C-alpha positions in Angstrom: -43.7 29.0 1.5 -47.3 27.8 1.1 -48.2 24.3 -0.5 -51.3 24.0 -2.5 -51.1 20.7 -4.7 -53.4 18.1 -3.8 -51.8 15.0 -1.7 -51.0 11.9 -4.1 -52.9 8.9 -3.3 -52.1 5.3 -3.1 -49.1 3.9 -1.1 -45.4 4.7 -1.7 -43.0 1.8 -3.1 -41.2 0.1 -0.1 -38.4 -0.8 -1.7 -35.9 0.1 -4.5 -36.9 -3.0 -7.1 -40.5 -1.9 -6.5 -39.5 1.2 -7.6 -37.7 -0.4 -10.9 -40.9 -2.8 -11.4 -43.0 0.4 -11.2 -41.1 1.9 -13.9 -41.2 -0.9 -16.1 -45.2 -1.0 -15.8 -45.4 2.4 -16.9 -43.1 2.4 -19.5 -45.8 1.5 -22.2 -48.0 4.0 -20.7 -45.3 6.8 -20.8 -44.7 5.9 -24.8 -48.6 6.2 -25.9 -47.7 10.3 -25.0 -44.7 10.4 -26.8 -45.8 11.5 -30.2 -48.2 14.0 -29.1 -45.4 15.5 -26.5 -43.2 15.7 -29.5 -45.1 17.1 -32.1 -46.7 19.7 -29.8 -43.3 20.2 -28.2 -45.0 20.3 -24.7 -44.5 19.5 -20.9 -44.9 15.8 -20.5 -47.5 16.9 -17.7 -49.5 13.8 -17.5 -46.5 11.6 -17.5 -44.4 13.3 -14.8 -47.8 13.0 -12.7 -48.0 9.1 -13.3 -44.3 9.3 -12.1 -45.1 10.9 -9.0 -48.2 8.7 -8.5 -46.2 5.7 -8.8 -43.5 7.1 -6.1 -40.5 7.0 -8.2 -39.2 9.9 -6.6 -38.7 7.9 -3.3 -35.5 6.7 -4.8 -34.0 10.4 -4.3 -35.3 11.2 -1.2 -33.5 10.4 2.3 -35.0 7.4 4.1 -34.8 9.4 7.3 -37.5 11.5 5.6 -39.7 8.9 4.0 -38.0 7.8 0.9 -35.5 5.2 -0.1 -31.9 6.7 -0.3 -29.5 5.8 2.1 -25.7 5.5 2.4 -23.5 7.9 0.1 -24.3 10.4 -2.1 -24.9 8.0 -4.9 -26.4 5.6 -2.8 -29.0 3.3 -4.8 -27.4 4.4 -7.7 -27.9 1.4 -9.7 -31.7 1.4 -9.3 -32.1 5.1 -10.3 -30.2 4.6 -13.4 -32.5 1.5 -14.3 -35.8 3.4 -13.3 -34.4 6.6 -15.6 -33.5 4.0 -18.4 -37.1 2.5 -18.2 -38.8 6.0 -18.1 -36.7 7.3 -21.1 -37.4 4.3 -23.1 -41.4 5.1 -22.8 -40.4 8.7 -23.7 -37.1 10.9 -24.0 -38.5 13.9 -22.5 -40.0 12.7 -19.5 -36.8 10.8 -18.8 -34.8 13.9 -19.0 -37.2 15.8 -16.7 -37.1 13.1 -14.2 -33.2 12.7 -14.5 -33.1 16.7 -13.9 -35.1 16.6 -10.6 -33.5 13.3 -9.4 -30.2 15.1 -9.5 -31.3 18.3 -7.7 -33.1 16.4 -5.2 -30.1 14.5 -4.5 -28.3 17.8 -4.1 -31.0 19.7 -1.9 -31.2 16.6 0.7 -27.8 16.6 0.9 -27.3 20.2 2.1 -26.8 20.2 5.8 -27.4 23.9 6.0 -31.1 23.8 5.4 -32.9 23.5 8.1 -34.9 20.5 9.4 -38.3 21.8 8.5 -37.1 23.0 5.2 -36.0 19.3 4.0 -39.3 17.8 5.7 -41.6 20.1 3.8 -39.7 19.3 0.8 -39.3 15.7 1.5 -43.4 15.4 1.7 -44.1 17.6 -1.3 -41.6 15.8 -3.6 -43.1 12.2 -2.0 -46.9 13.0 -1.5 -47.3 15.9 -4.0 -45.3 15.0 -7.1 -43.2 18.5 -6.8 -40.8 18.9 -9.3 -37.3 20.5 -8.9 -35.7 22.3 -11.7 -31.8 22.4 -12.4 -31.2 26.2 -13.1 -27.3 26.6 -13.8 -26.8 27.2 -17.4 -26.0 31.0 -18.2 -24.2 30.2 -21.8 -25.9 32.7 -24.4 -27.4 35.0 -21.3 -26.0 38.3 -20.1 -23.6 37.4 -17.6 -23.6 35.9 -14.2 -26.6 35.3 -11.7 -25.9 37.2 -8.6 -27.1 37.3 -5.0 -26.8 39.7 -2.1 -27.5 39.5 1.5 -30.3 41.6 2.8 -32.3 41.7 6.1 -33.9 38.0 6.6 -32.5 36.2 3.3 -31.1 36.9 -0.2 -32.2 38.6 -3.4 -31.5 37.1 -6.7 -31.2 38.9 -9.9 -29.9 37.3 -13.4 -30.9 35.0 -16.3 -30.6 31.3 -16.5 -30.8 29.8 -20.1 -31.7 26.2 -19.8 -34.2 24.9 -17.4 -35.2 21.4 -18.0 -38.2 20.3 -16.0 -40.1 24.0 -15.8 -42.8 23.4 -17.8 -45.0 22.4 -15.0 -44.7 25.8 -13.6 -47.1 26.3 -10.5 -45.3 25.7 -6.8 -42.7 23.5 -8.6 -39.1 24.5 -7.5 -35.9 25.8 -9.1 -32.4 25.3 -7.6 -31.0 28.5 -8.9 -27.1 28.7 -8.7 -25.6 31.9 -8.3 -22.7 34.0 -7.4 -23.3 35.5 -3.6 -21.7 38.8 -3.8 -19.8 40.1 -0.5 -19.6 43.8 1.2 -17.0 44.8 -1.7 -20.0 43.7 -4.6 -17.0 42.1 -6.9 -17.8 38.6 -8.7 -13.7 38.0 -8.0 -14.6 37.3 -4.2 -18.3 35.9 -4.5 -19.1 32.3 -3.4 -21.3 30.0 -5.3 -24.3 29.5 -3.6 -28.0 27.9 -4.6 -31.6 29.5 -3.5 -35.3 27.4 -3.9 -37.5 29.3 -5.8 -40.9 28.7 -7.0 -41.8 28.9 -10.2 -45.1 30.9 -9.7 -43.0 33.5 -8.1 -44.2 37.0 -9.8 -40.8 38.0 -9.9 -39.7 35.1 -12.5 -40.3 35.7 -16.1 -40.9 32.3 -17.9 -39.7 32.7 -21.6 -41.5 29.7 -23.0 -38.4 29.7 -25.6 -37.5 26.1 -26.1 -38.0 25.0 -29.6 -35.6 22.6 -30.5 -35.6 19.7 -32.8 -35.9 16.7 -30.4 -36.4 16.3 -26.2 -39.0 18.9 -27.3 -40.9 18.4 -24.2 -38.3 18.8 -21.8 -39.3 22.6 -21.6 -35.9 23.7 -21.1 -36.8 27.6 -21.8 -35.0 30.9 -20.4 -35.9 31.9 -17.0 -35.3 35.7 -15.5 -34.9 36.3 -11.8 -35.4 40.0 -11.1 -34.9 40.9 -7.9 -36.2 37.7 -6.3 -36.0 37.5 -2.4 -35.5 34.3 -0.8 -36.2 33.8 2.7 -33.5 32.3 5.2 -34.1 28.6 5.5 -34.3 28.1 1.7 -31.0 29.1 0.4 -27.7 26.8 1.1 -23.9 27.3 -0.3 -22.3 25.1 -2.7 -20.2 22.5 -1.8 -17.3 21.2 -3.8 -18.4 18.1 -5.9 -18.3 14.3 -4.9 -15.2 13.3 -6.1 -16.9 10.7 -7.6 -19.7 12.8 -9.1 -18.2 13.0 -13.1 -19.1 9.0 -13.1 -22.4 9.3 -11.4 -23.2 12.3 -14.0 -21.9 10.2 -16.8 -24.6 7.7 -15.7 -27.5 9.4 -15.8 -26.3 10.7 -19.4 -26.1 7.1 -20.2 -29.4 5.9 -18.8 -31.2 8.8 -20.8 -29.6 7.6 -24.2 -29.7 4.0 -23.3 -33.5 4.5 -22.9 -34.0 6.5 -26.2 -32.4 3.6 -28.2 -34.7 0.7 -26.2 -37.7 2.9 -26.9 -36.8 3.2 -30.6 -36.3 -0.6 -30.6 -39.5 -1.0 -29.1 -41.5 1.0 -31.8 -39.8 -0.4 -34.5 -40.9 -3.9 -33.3 -44.4 -2.9 -32.6 -44.4 -1.2 -36.2 -43.2 -4.6 -38.0 -45.4 -6.7 -36.1 -48.7 -4.8 -37.1 -47.5 -4.0 -40.6 -45.8 -7.8 -41.2 -44.0 -6.1 -44.2 -41.0 -7.7 -45.4 -37.7 -6.1 -46.8 -37.8 -7.8 -50.0 -41.3 -9.5 -51.5 -39.8 -12.8 -52.0 -39.7 -13.2 -48.3 -43.9 -12.8 -48.2 -43.8 -11.3 -44.3 -41.1 -9.8 -42.1 -41.9 -12.8 -39.6 -39.9 -14.8 -42.4 -37.3 -12.1 -43.1 -33.9 -13.4 -42.5 -32.4 -9.8 -43.3 -34.9 -8.2 -40.9 -34.0 -10.9 -38.4 -30.3 -10.1 -38.7 -30.7 -6.6 -38.3 -33.0 -6.5 -35.0 -30.8 -9.2 -33.4 -27.6 -7.0 -34.1 -29.3 -3.6 -32.7 -30.7 -6.0 -29.6 -27.3 -7.4 -28.7 -25.9 -3.6 -28.8 -28.7 -2.3 -26.7 -28.3 -5.4 -24.3 -24.4 -4.6 -24.2 -24.6 -1.0 -23.2 -27.1 -1.5 -20.8 -25.1 -4.0 -19.0 -21.9 -2.0 -18.8 -24.0 1.0 -17.4 -25.8 -1.2 -14.7 -22.3 -2.9 -14.1 -20.6 0.5 -13.4 -23.6 1.7 -11.5 -23.3 -1.3 -8.9 -19.7 -0.5 -8.5 -20.1 3.3 -7.9 -23.0 2.8 -5.6 -20.9 -0.1 -3.4 -19.2 0.8 0.2 -16.4 -1.0 -1.0 -15.4 0.6 -4.0 -12.4 -1.0 -5.7 -11.3 2.2 -7.7 -10.6 5.6 -7.2 -12.3 8.8 -8.6 -10.4 8.9 -11.7 -10.6 5.2 -12.9 -14.5 5.8 -11.7 -14.8 8.6 -14.3 -13.3 6.8 -16.8 -15.9 3.7 -16.4 -18.7 6.1 -16.1 -17.5 8.0 -19.6 -17.1 4.2 -21.2 -20.7 3.8 -20.2 -22.0 7.1 -21.6 -20.2 6.4 -24.8 -21.6 2.7 -25.5 -25.1 4.0 -24.5 -24.8 6.8 -26.8 -23.6 5.4 -30.0 -26.2 2.2 -29.3 -28.9 4.9 -28.9 -27.9 7.0 -32.1 -27.2 3.7 -33.7 -30.4 2.1 -33.4 -32.7 5.1 -33.6 -31.2 6.0 -37.0 -31.3 2.4 -38.4 -35.1 1.6 -37.7 -36.4 3.3 -40.9 -34.3 0.9 -42.8 -36.3 -1.8 -41.2 -40.0 0.4 -41.3 -39.7 1.5 -44.9 -40.9 4.9 -46.4 -44.5 4.5 -45.0 -42.9 4.7 -41.5 -41.9 8.3 -41.9 -45.4 9.4 -41.8 -45.8 12.0 -38.8 -48.8 9.7 -38.0 -45.9 7.6 -36.1 -43.2 10.0 -35.4 -40.4 7.4 -35.4 -38.1 9.9 -36.0 -38.7 11.5 -32.7 -36.1 8.6 -31.3 -33.4 10.0 -33.3 -34.0 13.6 -33.1 -34.4 13.0 -29.0 -31.2 11.1 -29.0 -29.4 13.4 -31.2 -30.3 16.2 -29.4 -29.2 15.0 -25.9 -26.1 13.4 -27.5 -24.8 16.6 -28.8 -24.9 17.5 -25.0 -21.1 17.4 -24.7 -19.1 15.7 -27.1 -18.4 12.1 -27.2 -15.2 12.6 -28.8 -14.0 14.1 -25.6 -15.0 11.6 -24.0 -13.0 8.8 -25.8 -10.0 11.1 -25.3 -10.3 11.0 -21.8 -10.5 7.1 -22.0 -7.3 6.8 -24.3 -5.3 9.2 -22.3 -6.0 7.3 -19.1 -5.4 4.2 -20.7 -2.2 5.1 -22.3 -0.7 7.4 -19.3 -2.6 5.9 -16.3 -4.1 9.5 -15.4 -7.2 11.6 -15.9 -6.1 14.7 -18.0 -7.5 18.0 -16.8 -10.7 17.9 -16.9 -11.2 21.4 -18.2 -9.0 20.9 -20.9 -11.7 18.7 -22.4 -15.2 19.9 -20.8 -16.4 23.3 -20.5 -17.3 23.8 -16.8 
């Protein structure tokens, strides 16, 4: 598989703390692009290029291959979640694209069946060329299962995936497509789950460019058809049982995205108020002298600080080699973090217009994008279900059967 993107100039970060620092520095720059990404529903190409140039992908590339990920599956997870929050505060779509790439990178680099030369090439592309990974898994609303068959020298993949976040970069970016690998009997019932790594510019792919949702408009979560795509040996691998702590890790990713969107909304409201300096009532003269605004801002700031603290605490507990909790307990902690950050993100992004007034609803500012982004991703899976998990666990001391609450 050829590599065509030019190498990225500049030194890679040498520590996970440096990655977070670079993400904080990029936060206002990413935010500048947020209104146009939302208005056009366009891929955050420039933002993603900046993340690659800053070396933020190093968090999810193994240290043995030049990155900063060491230890277990979720080693360095606190820094990953904090970085995600900073990116998402800049722009929600950029955050979700980075989140998707991070999760796929961890899955791909954790696959021992991939030969060393494939792993080394992928690491170089991610670190030095800003290559993006696409999670190609969802089939809801499609026309059936995506399947694969063994052929001499590799496999052939055929079918449709209906949700492909981070696919707007095109070119040599890579989808990790999951599918049912059929056996000699050609029956789905006896198939095994498998993954293939496929370039987006493969001529056997059809990209539908059909993502036009209310929010997270720049995630480019379009439909992709795979039509008899040949994937050579060395670029596909069998799926493995999920890490028992995966639910906690995934909920923290969700929390980081919603947390960041809420913080971005708060940043935008503060900037607007500072510029306009308009009070809620004429008697206060200016926003600076308006105690009603002060009270609301303080309330929102505290909500965001509390949910961030919970989220990062759970992430530290998850990555610790001496975890003090079993997978079920850690899953519940992850659910709590997601509930807290989702509620804070939705609450703050919906309240900012109470502070900024009708003039701020102009499309010049597009401040409504924060609520639309939070509401769109917040609808991904039910908060009611998360609260039911938490309540059932607290009451009975056991995690309920996940398929009863979440469609898997």
